[in-house]
C-alpha positions in Angstrom: 6.6 -31.5 -6.0 3.8 -32.2 -8.4 3.5 -29.7 -11.2 0.2 -28.5 -13.5 0.7 -27.4 -17.2 -1.4 -25.1 -19.1 -1.2 -22.4 -21.8 -1.3 -18.8 -20.9 -1.6 -16.2 -24.2 -0.7 -19.5 -26.1 2.1 -20.6 -24.6 2.6 -23.7 -22.3 3.3 -22.7 -19.2 4.4 -25.5 -16.1 4.3 -24.3 -12.4 4.0 -26.1 -9.0 0.2 -27.6 -8.0 -1.4 -25.1 -5.8 0.7 -21.8 -8.0 -2.5 -19.1 -8.0 -2.7 -17.8 -11.7 -1.5 -14.6 -11.0 1.5 -16.1 -10.1 1.8 -18.7 -13.3 1.1 -15.9 -15.2 3.6 -13.4 -14.3 6.6 -15.9 -13.7 5.9 -16.4 -17.5 6.7 -12.7 -18.4 2.7 -11.7 -18.4 1.7 -8.6 -16.5 -1.2 -8.9 -14.9 -2.6 -5.1 -12.7 -3.2 -5.5 -9.2 -4.9 -3.4 -6.0 -5.6 -5.5 -3.5 -3.7 -8.6 -3.7 -0.6 -9.0 -0.6 1.4 -12.3 -1.0 1.4 -11.7 3.2 -2.5 -12.1 3.2 -3.0 -13.8 -0.4 -6.7 -14.9 -2.1 -8.4 -11.8 -1.0 -9.8 -10.9 -4.6 -11.7 -8.1 -3.8 -10.9 -5.4 -6.5 -10.9 -7.7 -9.5 -8.5 -5.6 -11.6 -6.9 -9.0 -11.7 -9.1 -10.6 -13.8 -8.6 -13.0 -16.2 -10.4 -15.6 -19.0 -9.8 -18.8 -18.3 -11.6 -20.8 -21.3 -14.6 -22.9 -20.5 -15.3 -20.8 -17.4 -18.8 -19.2 -16.8 -17.1 -16.0 -15.8 -13.7 -14.1 -15.9 -12.1 -15.3 -13.0 -9.5 -13.3 -10.4 -6.1 -14.4 -11.2 -5.1 -13.9 -7.1 -7.2 -16.2 -6.0 -7.7 -18.7 -8.8 -5.5 -22.2 -8.5 -3.7 -22.8 -12.3 -4.6 -26.4 -12.9 -4.2 -28.8 -15.8 -5.3 -27.9 -19.3 -6.3 -24.4 -18.5 -6.1 -22.3 -21.5 -6.3 -18.5 -19.9 -6.2 -15.0 -21.9 -4.3 -12.4 -20.0 -5.3 -9.7 -22.6 -8.7 -10.7 -24.5 -11.4 -7.9 -25.1 -13.1 -8.7 -22.5 -10.8 -8.6 -19.9 -9.6 -5.3 -21.3 -12.9 -3.9 -20.6 -13.4 -5.7 -17.4 -10.4 -3.5 -16.4 -11.4 -0.2 -18.0 -15.0 -0.8 -16.6 -13.2 -1.3 -12.7 -11.3 1.4 -13.6 -13.7 3.8 -14.7 -15.9 2.9 -11.2 -13.1 3.6 -9.0 -12.4 6.6 -11.0 -16.0 7.6 -10.1 -15.0 8.1 -6.7 -11.6 9.4 -7.1 -10.3 13.4 -6.9 -8.6 13.6 -10.4 -5.6 15.6 -9.4 -2.5 13.7 -10.3 -0.6 16.8 -11.1 -0.4 17.8 -7.5 -0.9 14.3 -5.7 2.1 13.5 -3.9 1.9 9.9 -5.0 2.1 10.9 -8.7 4.6 8.2 -10.9 3.9 6.3 -7.7 0.3 5.3 -8.2 -1.2 2.0 -9.6 -4.8 3.6 -10.5 -2.8 6.4 -12.3 -0.8 3.6 -13.5 -3.1 1.4 -15.3 -5.6 4.4 -16.0 -2.9 5.1 -18.2 -2.2 1.9 -19.7 -5.9 0.9 -20.7 -6.3 4.4 -21.7 -9.1 5.6 -18.9 -8.6 9.5 -19.6 -11.6 10.7 -17.1 -14.3 9.9 -15.1 -17.1 8.4 -17.0 -19.7 7.9 -14.5 -21.9 10.3 -12.8 -23.7 10.4 -9.2 -23.2 11.2 -6.0 -19.3 11.5 -5.2 -17.6 10.5 -1.6 -16.6 14.0 0.5 -14.4 12.8 3.6 -12.6 15.5 5.5 -8.6 14.7 5.0 -7.2 13.7 8.5 -3.7 15.3 8.7 -4.0 14.7 12.7 -1.3 12.2 13.1 1.9 14.5 12.8 3.4 11.7 10.5 0.7 10.1 8.1 -1.6 11.6 6.3 -4.9 9.9 5.3 -6.9 11.3 2.3 -10.4 8.8 2.2 -11.4 10.7 -1.0 -8.3 8.4 -2.9 -9.2 5.3 -1.3 -10.0 2.6 -3.7 -11.0 0.8 -0.6 -8.5 -2.5 -1.6 -8.4 -3.2 2.6 -4.4 -3.4 2.5 -4.1 -1.0 5.1 -6.6 -3.0 6.9 -5.0 -6.5 6.8 -1.4 -5.5 7.4 -2.3 -3.5 10.2 -4.7 -6.4 11.8 -1.9 -8.6 10.8 0.4 -7.7 13.7 -0.2 -8.7 16.9 -2.1 -5.9 19.5 -2.8 -3.8 16.7 -6.0 -4.1 14.6 -6.5 -0.1 15.0 -8.4 0.3 11.4 -11.3 -1.7 9.5 -13.6 -1.4 7.1 -16.5 0.6 8.3 -20.5 1.2 7.3 -21.9 -1.0 4.2 -22.4 0.1 0.5 -20.9 3.3 -1.1 -20.5 4.6 2.1 -18.2 2.1 2.8 -14.5 3.1 4.3 -11.6 2.5 6.0 -11.9 3.6 9.8 -10.3 3.6 13.1 -12.6 2.4 15.9 -15.8 5.1 16.0 -14.6 6.8 13.0 -12.3 8.7 14.9 -9.5 10.3 13.0 -6.3 9.0 13.0 -4.8 10.9 16.3 -7.8 9.8 18.1 -7.4 6.5 17.3 -4.4 3.4 19.0 -2.4 4.0 15.7 1.4 3.9 16.9 1.9 5.4 13.3 4.5 2.5 12.4 3.6 3.1 8.7 3.1 -0.5 7.9 -0.4 1.1 6.0 1.7 3.3 4.4 3.8 1.0 3.0 0.9 -1.1 0.9 -1.0 1.7 0.0 -1.2 1.4 -3.8 -2.7 5.2 -4.2 -2.5 8.4 -2.1 -4.8 8.0 0.5 -2.2 7.8 2.9 0.7 9.6 2.6 4.0 10.3 4.2 3.3 13.8 6.2 7.0 14.7 6.0 7.6 14.8 2.6 4.3 16.2 1.2 5.1 18.6 -1.0 8.9 17.8 -0.8 9.4 16.0 -3.4 8.4 13.5 -6.4 8.8 10.0 -7.2 11.1 10.6 -10.6 13.3 13.2 -8.5 14.5 10.3 -5.8 17.0 7.1 -5.7 16.4 4.9 -3.1 18.3 3.1 -0.8 17.8 -0.3 1.3 18.5 0.1 4.5 18.3 -2.3 7.4 17.3 -1.0 11.0 19.6 -2.1 13.4 17.5 -0.4 16.7 16.4 -4.9 17.7 17.3 -7.9 16.5 14.2 -8.2 13.9 16.3 -6.0 10.6 13.2 -4.1 9.3 13.7 -3.2 6.0 13.6 1.2 4.8 14.4 2.9 2.2 16.6 5.5 2.3 15.3 8.9 -0.3 18.2 10.9 -1.2 16.9 14.0 -3.8 20.1 15.8 -5.8 22.3 13.4 -3.5 20.7 14.6 -0.4 18.6 12.6 2.0 15.5 14.0 2.1 13.2 11.1 4.4 12.9 7.4 5.4 10.0 5.3 4.5 9.1 1.9 5.2 9.1 -1.5 3.0 8.9 -4.7 5.1 8.8 -5.7 8.3 11.4 -8.6 9.8 10.7 -11.8 10.6 8.4 -11.7 13.9 8.2 -8.1 14.5 6.2 -5.4 13.0 7.4 -2.1 11.7 7.8 1.0 14.8 8.2 4.5 14.8 11.2 4.0 17.0 12.8 2.4 14.3 11.5 4.9 11.4 13.1 7.9 13.6 16.0 6.4 14.4 16.9 6.2 11.0 15.6 9.6 10.0 18.1 10.8 12.9 21.1 9.3 11.3 20.7 9.6 7.7 18.1 13.1 7.4 20.3 16.0 7.3 16.7 18.1 8.1 14.9 15.0 10.1 11.1 16.1 11.0 10.7 17.0 14.8 10.0 13.9 16.9 6.4 14.1 18.8 4.7 11.0 20.9 1.4 11.2 22.3 0.9 11.7 25.8 -2.6 11.4 27.1 -5.2 12.8 23.9 -2.2 14.5 22.2 0.7 14.5 20.4 3.5 16.3 22.1 7.3 17.4 20.5 9.6 15.6 22.4 13.3 14.9 22.8 15.5 12.7 20.6 16.6 11.0 23.3 13.0 10.6 24.7 11.7 9.5 21.5 14.4 7.0 20.7 14.0 5.4 24.1 17.7 7.0 25.6 16.7 9.1 27.9 18.5 7.1 30.8 21.7 6.4 28.8 22.0 10.5 27.4 21.6 10.8 31.6 24.6 8.6 32.3 26.6 10.1 29.6 26.4 13.3 31.1 
């Protein structure tokens, strides 16, 4: 395999040809922040928080898209890079609720982490602010589009799953938002509550309704569990607080199959002492159902009676 040699922050680095600058830098131990980057759908380059300075380039370069080349001299934390990242964060915070004290994502929010790292303490820009209605219509997922930073990771992961593609970027300019078809609520859409979108959201725009107000990120221990409802083997995290299981969250789908609600509900019932009440969509609304129905075990249960 052919390789390329470049200099990153004064350090000589050799990587396989075709490696992105982001991977070259992080592989060498250097930190580069990311919001929109997703290994499953690379080269998006939307948020620009990952910009780096390349000697000789006319502008700062998005490291998640740029390919490492022989002889490159790269700086990941130069004054120009830091200034650009601070400006990007200030622009994001100009339309982001500053409610970290009560946000369920506090402690696990990249916007919060990066604002701390680059000393961006409060929104510095005025003007019109977005004011979307909080969408809690889905029994499993809360959507707060006021916290959305338009990284589009949720859109891309939803569209990657066959026969889904429930959400997309709607409108233009300042009014751009992530929305289902016709800007309907999540409950009115064709969403199957698989939680792929929640698993990739870097901020508090998408959260699990079952965990709302129950715990903080630093209070829980995560234990990786594998779903056995089918052969795909999707990965989930079992959350324990003070030794007690409080919830199951999606981590990553298995090969050849997207995440599904049935798998997560099955793990909730298996591990959680106080599992959520299962609900399925019938017609145009969600209704409470038995665990047997939710897990597709009606016929087996009847035979066991």
